[in-house]
C-alpha positions in Angstrom: 0.1 -0.3 -0.3 2.9 2.4 0.8 4.2 1.5 -2.5 1.5 2.5 -4.1 0.7 5.6 -2.1 4.1 7.2 -3.2 4.0 5.9 -7.1 0.1 6.1 -7.7 -1.8 8.4 -5.4 0.4 10.4 -3.7 0.9 13.4 -5.7 -2.8 13.6 -5.8 -3.6 12.8 -2.2 -1.0 15.3 -1.3 -3.2 17.6 -2.7 -6.7 16.3 -1.5 -5.9 14.6 1.8 -2.4 14.4 3.3 -1.0 17.7 2.8 -1.5 20.0 6.0 -3.7 22.3 4.2 -5.6 24.5 7.0 -7.2 26.7 4.3 -8.5 23.7 2.4 -9.1 21.2 4.7 -12.2 21.7 7.4 -11.6 21.7 10.9 -13.2 18.3 11.5 -10.7 17.0 9.0 -8.1 18.9 10.5 -8.7 18.3 14.2 -9.5 14.6 13.8 -5.9 13.8 11.8 -3.4 16.4 12.6 -3.7 16.9 16.8 -3.8 13.8 18.7 -4.5 15.6 21.6 -8.1 17.3 20.2 -9.6 14.3 19.0 -13.3 12.9 20.4 -13.0 11.2 23.6 -15.1 8.4 21.8 -12.7 8.1 18.7 -12.9 4.6 19.4 -11.8 1.9 16.8 -11.0 -1.6 17.2 -7.5 -2.2 16.0 -4.3 -4.7 17.5 -1.6 -2.7 18.4 2.0 -4.3 18.9 2.5 -3.0 22.6 5.4 -3.5 25.1 2.9 -3.1 27.6 1.5 -6.6 28.9 -0.5 -7.5 32.0 -1.6 -10.2 33.9 -4.1 -12.1 31.5 -2.5 -11.3 28.5 0.1 -14.1 27.3 3.7 -12.7 27.2 4.2 -14.4 23.8 3.1 -13.2 20.4 3.0 -14.9 17.0 5.1 -15.4 14.1 4.1 -11.8 12.6 4.5 -10.1 16.3 1.1 -9.6 16.9 -0.4 -10.3 20.3 -1.9 -13.3 21.6 -4.6 -14.3 24.5 -2.2 -17.1 26.3 -0.3 -19.7 24.6 -3.3 -21.9 23.8 -4.0 -23.0 20.5 -7.5 -22.8 18.8 -8.8 -25.7 16.6 -11.9 -25.3 14.0 -12.5 -29.0 13.0 -15.1 -30.7 11.1 -17.0 -33.4 13.6 -15.4 -36.5 12.1 -12.2 -35.3 12.6 -12.3 -35.4 16.5 -9.6 -38.7 16.7 -6.7 -35.9 15.3 -7.1 -34.4 18.9 -7.0 -37.6 20.8 -4.6 -39.2 18.7 -2.1 -36.4 19.8 -2.9 -36.3 23.3 -3.6 -32.5 23.3 -4.7 -31.2 26.6 -8.4 -29.9 25.9 -9.4 -26.6 27.8 -12.8 -26.0 26.4 -14.9 -27.2 23.1 -17.8 -25.1 22.0 -19.8 -26.8 19.0 -20.8 -24.2 16.5 -24.0 -25.2 15.0 -24.0 -22.3 12.0 -20.7 -24.2 10.8 -21.2 -27.8 11.9 -17.8 -27.6 13.6 -15.8 -27.9 16.6 -14.2 -24.7 18.4 -11.4 -26.7 20.3 -9.1 -24.7 23.1 -6.0 -26.8 23.9 -2.9 -26.2 25.9 0.2 -25.8 23.1 2.7 -28.6 23.6 5.2 -28.1 26.4 8.3 -27.8 23.5 6.4 -25.4 21.4 8.4 -22.4 20.6 7.4 -19.3 18.4 10.6 -19.9 15.7 10.6 -20.8 12.3 10.4 -24.6 13.3 7.0 -23.7 15.4 5.5 -21.8 12.4 6.1 -25.0 10.1 4.6 -27.2 12.6 1.5 -25.2 13.2 1.2 -25.0 9.2 1.4 -28.6 8.8 -1.3 -29.4 10.9 -3.8 -27.3 8.8 -5.7 -29.7 6.7 -9.2 -29.2 4.5 -11.0 -30.4 7.9 -9.2 -28.3 10.4 -7.8 -25.0 10.6 -5.2 -24.3 13.7 -4.1 -21.2 14.9 -3.6 -18.7 18.2 -6.3 -16.8 19.9 -5.4 -13.0 18.5 -6.0 -9.9 20.7 -8.0 -7.4 19.2 -8.4 -4.0 21.0 -10.1 -0.5 21.2 -8.3 2.8 21.0 -9.5 5.9 22.6 -8.4 9.9 22.0 -8.9 13.2 23.5 -12.2 15.3 22.8 -12.0 18.2 20.3 -12.2 21.9 21.9 -15.2 23.1 19.7 -16.6 20.6 17.6 -19.6 20.7 15.3 -21.0 17.1 15.0 -23.5 15.7 12.4 -26.9 13.8 13.0 -26.5 10.8 10.7 -30.0 11.5 9.0 -28.5 14.8 8.1 -25.9 13.5 6.1 -27.7 10.5 4.4 -31.6 9.6 4.1 -33.2 6.5 3.3 -36.7 5.6 1.9 -38.6 3.5 4.6 -38.1 -0.3 4.5 -40.7 -2.2 3.1 -40.4 -5.0 5.7 -39.1 -5.7 9.0 -35.3 -6.3 9.0 -32.4 -7.8 11.1 -28.9 -6.9 11.6 -26.0 -8.3 13.6 -23.5 -6.1 15.8 -20.4 -7.7 17.0 -19.2 -4.7 19.2 -18.9 -3.4 22.9 -22.2 -3.8 25.2 -25.2 -2.1 24.0 -27.2 -0.2 26.1 -31.1 -0.8 24.8 -32.1 1.9 27.5 -30.4 4.8 26.1 -33.2 7.5 24.8 -32.1 6.7 21.2 -32.7 3.3 21.6 -35.2 2.5 23.7 -37.8 2.2 21.0 -36.0 -0.6 19.3 -36.1 -4.5 19.7 -32.7 -5.2 20.6 -31.5 -8.8 21.3 -28.2 -9.1 23.3 -25.5 -11.7 23.7 -22.4 -12.2 26.0 -19.0 -13.6 24.2 -16.4 -12.0 25.9 -13.8 -14.4 27.4 -14.2 -12.7 30.8 -15.7 -10.6 33.2 -16.1 -7.5 33.6 -17.3 -6.8 29.9 -16.4 -3.5 28.5 -18.4 -0.4 29.7 -17.0 1.6 26.6 -20.0 3.4 24.5 -18.8 2.4 20.9 -21.4 -0.1 20.6 -24.1 2.4 21.6 -22.9 4.6 19.1 -22.8 2.2 16.1 -26.5 1.3 17.0 -27.5 4.6 17.3 -25.9 5.7 13.8 -27.5 2.8 12.2 -31.0 3.0 13.9 -31.6 5.5 16.7 -34.7 7.3 17.2 -35.7 9.9 19.6 -37.3 13.6 19.6 -34.1 14.9 19.2 -32.1 12.4 17.5 -32.2 10.4 14.3 -30.2 7.4 13.3 -30.4 6.1 9.4 -33.0 3.3 9.5 -36.2 2.2 11.5 -38.3 -1.2 11.5 -34.7 -2.8 12.2 -34.5 -5.5 14.8 -31.0 -5.2 16.3 -28.8 -8.7 17.4 -26.0 -7.2 19.2 -23.3 -9.8 20.6 -21.0 -8.4 23.0 -17.2 -9.9 22.6 -15.5 -7.0 24.4 -13.8 -7.2 28.2 -12.0 -4.8 30.4 -8.7 -5.3 31.6 -7.1 -2.7 33.8 -4.1 -2.5 32.5 -5.0 -3.0 28.5 -8.2 -1.6 28.4 -10.8 -3.0 26.1 -10.2 -6.5 24.3 -11.6 -9.4 22.6 -10.3 -12.4 21.3 -10.6 -14.6 18.0 -12.5 -17.3 19.7 -15.3 -14.3 21.0 -16.0 -13.2 17.3 -16.4 -16.7 15.8 -18.6 -17.9 18.7 -20.6 -14.2 18.2 -20.9 -14.9 14.4 -22.1 -18.5 15.4 -25.1 -17.0 17.3 -25.9 -14.2 14.9 -26.2 -16.9 11.8 -28.0 -19.3 14.0 -30.7 -16.1 14.5 -30.8 -15.8 10.6 -29.1 -12.8 10.5 -28.0 -12.2 6.9 -25.9 -8.5 7.3 -23.1 -8.3 10.2 -21.5 -5.3 11.3 -18.3 -5.4 12.8 -16.5 -2.0 13.6 -13.4 -4.0 14.6 -9.8 -4.6 12.8 -7.1 -6.7 13.9 -4.4 -9.3 12.6 -5.4 -12.0 10.2 -6.2 -15.4 11.8 -6.6 -18.8 10.0 -9.9 -19.5 12.1 -11.6 -16.4 11.4 -10.9 -16.7 7.6 -12.2 -20.0 7.6 -15.4 -19.3 9.5 -16.2 -15.9 7.5 -15.5 -17.4 3.9 -18.2 -20.3 5.3 -20.4 -17.8 6.1 -20.0 -15.9 2.7 -20.8 -19.2 0.8 -24.2 -19.0 2.6 -24.9 -15.4 1.3 -23.9 -13.8 5.0 -22.8 -9.9 4.1 -20.1 -9.0 6.5 -19.3 -5.2 6.8 -16.1 -4.3 8.8 -14.2 -1.1 9.6 -10.8 -0.8 7.7 -8.8 0.5 10.2 -7.4 3.8 11.8 -3.7 2.7 11.9 -2.9 5.2 9.1 -2.5 5.0 5.4 1.2 3.0 5.4 -0.4 0.0 7.5 -0.4 -3.2 6.8 -4.5 -4.6 6.0 -6.4 -5.2 8.8 -8.9 -8.1 9.1 -11.3 -8.9 8.9 -11.6 -5.9 6.4 -9.3 -7.3 4.1 -10.7 -10.7 3.9 -11.9 -11.1 -0.1 -15.5 -11.7 0.5 -15.8 -8.8 3.4 -17.2 -5.0 2.5 -14.1 -3.2 3.6 -15.2 0.4 4.8 -13.4 3.9 5.2 -14.5 7.1 6.4 -14.8 10.7 4.9 -16.0 14.0 6.0 -18.7 16.0 4.8 -16.4 17.5 2.5 -15.3 14.3 0.8 -12.1 14.2 2.3 -10.7 10.6 3.5 -10.1 10.4 7.5 -6.4 10.9 7.2 -5.9 7.6 9.6 -7.9 5.4 7.5 -6.1 2.5 6.6 -5.6 2.2 2.5 -5.2 -0.6 0.1 -7.2 -3.1 -2.3 -9.0 -3.9 0.9 -11.1 -0.8 0.6 -14.2 -1.4 -0.8 -16.4 1.6 -0.2 -16.4 4.9 1.7 -18.9 6.8 3.8 -19.1 9.4 6.3 -17.3 8.5 9.6 -15.8 12.1 10.8 -17.6 14.1 13.7 -20.6 12.2 13.7 -23.3 12.5 16.6 -23.9 9.4 18.2 -25.3 7.8 21.6 -23.2 7.5 24.7 -23.2 5.0 27.3 -25.3 6.8 29.4 -28.4 9.0 28.1 -26.8 11.7 26.5 -24.9 12.0 23.1 -20.9 12.7 21.8 -19.2 13.0 18.7 -17.3 9.9 17.1 -14.9 9.5 14.3 -13.0 6.9 13.0 -13.7 4.2 10.1 -15.7 2.3 12.9 -18.4 4.8 12.3 -18.5 4.5 8.6 -19.7 1.1 8.6 -23.4 1.6 9.6 -23.8 3.9 7.1 -22.5 1.4 4.7 -24.8 -1.4 6.5 -27.7 0.6 6.3 -27.1 1.1 2.7 -27.3 -2.8 2.2 -30.5 -3.3 4.5 -32.1 -0.4 2.7 -31.6 -2.5 -0.8 -32.0 -6.0 1.0 -35.0 -7.6 -0.8 -33.4 -11.0 -2.5 -32.9 -14.5 -1.0 -28.8 -14.7 -1.6 -27.9 -18.3 -0.6 -24.3 -18.5 -1.9 -21.1 -16.3 -2.5 -21.4 -15.6 -6.4 -24.9 -14.3 -5.7 -24.3 -12.1 -3.2 -21.4 -10.5 -4.7 -23.0 -10.3 -8.0 -25.8 -8.3 -5.8 -23.1 -6.0 -4.0 -22.0 -4.9 -7.1 -24.9 -4.0 -8.4 -26.0 -2.0 -5.3 -22.4 -0.1 -5.3 -22.5 0.9 -9.0 -24.1 3.8 -8.3 -21.3 4.7 -5.5 -19.7 8.6 -6.6 -16.0 7.3 -7.8 -13.4 10.1 -6.0 -9.8 9.4 -6.5 -8.5 7.5 -9.2 -10.7 6.3 -11.8 -12.3 2.9 -10.7 -11.6 1.2 -7.5 -8.8 2.7 -5.6 -6.8 2.3 -2.8 -8.0 5.4 -0.7 -12.1 5.3 -1.3 -12.5 1.8 -3.2 -15.5 2.0 -5.7 -16.4 5.3 -4.2 -18.6 7.2 -1.8 -22.1 6.7 -0.4 -23.7 9.9 0.3 -26.9 11.9 -0.3 -30.5 11.3 -0.5 -30.6 7.6 -0.8 -34.6 7.3 -1.6 
């Protein structure tokens, strides 16, 4: 991505985005991207961060790519007729969860005592993967936050995009922090909640509330993007006093299993992190059944490596723009960017009874999810039908940046009146 930016995009981008041109760039973008001391307190995004600060519950180990993992345990996702693999190798089983939506077992085992995170260990793990099983580590995914803007101007979601009323009631899945359905903007909605965090206490971040309010919030003084949508909210983050709010691969996979069991066809994941073999396998199988996964590309900066799940081929990767079409400067770039939507200085529900401003690719995803739900009227049962349908509904986006799909805006920008 960095090479592409330098060779193909940088000249235009310096004019349009990256240049610290205070006369041309609106304050909301400048403040968000150029002064880390003046960002919204809820400018939250879920991303992994290699850190030297380790705590009591997160393992001192990192995997081969130097990304943090939760304990030294192995995760195994395998077909039911592959049970002999575990018993024959005499692995010490910590837990087993049957995933009905995949018809597979998710097993946590203790890594062999002799296992080392070196090239030989890497080859060992890779050699154990087959068509019937995937083995990987329980990677850590995190939430980051920053300080508030001094004098922000925030936009209510419905002032940025409007949709025709849905012809029928829809369902949506949200994998995020806990959602408080008693918030004034959410208490008129039907919200089903389930907990999947590794341990208690669960995260008390308002990130999940913000996502849901942008999507379906309704009150006398606030209007989100859609109504007539039932929300299935899977809470996957827990709080650690040293490292803040974190989640794991296992929690995300179990949350997806629950959502698909509820016949959810569209899943919003405003989170980003390292690649993981089990997560890739699960998402691929769900995509093959027509499930649409919408994910934030992450806020690690334009030169970041691709973050996941947005970088998986069948996932809709979402980046963020401001009202003036300028890209959010901390958004990750690359071929995984599929579409851009508003995500800078958005007014959203907080964790109590009020509202706050949010910025980041996390908060652009519900705009794309709303667009998909507003168009969703077909029974998509396989990956090809799903992708063909997505190509059709995204054919009308406004192309910005390089002609065609590019590393900054993807196919283009969703904006304006969608009636």
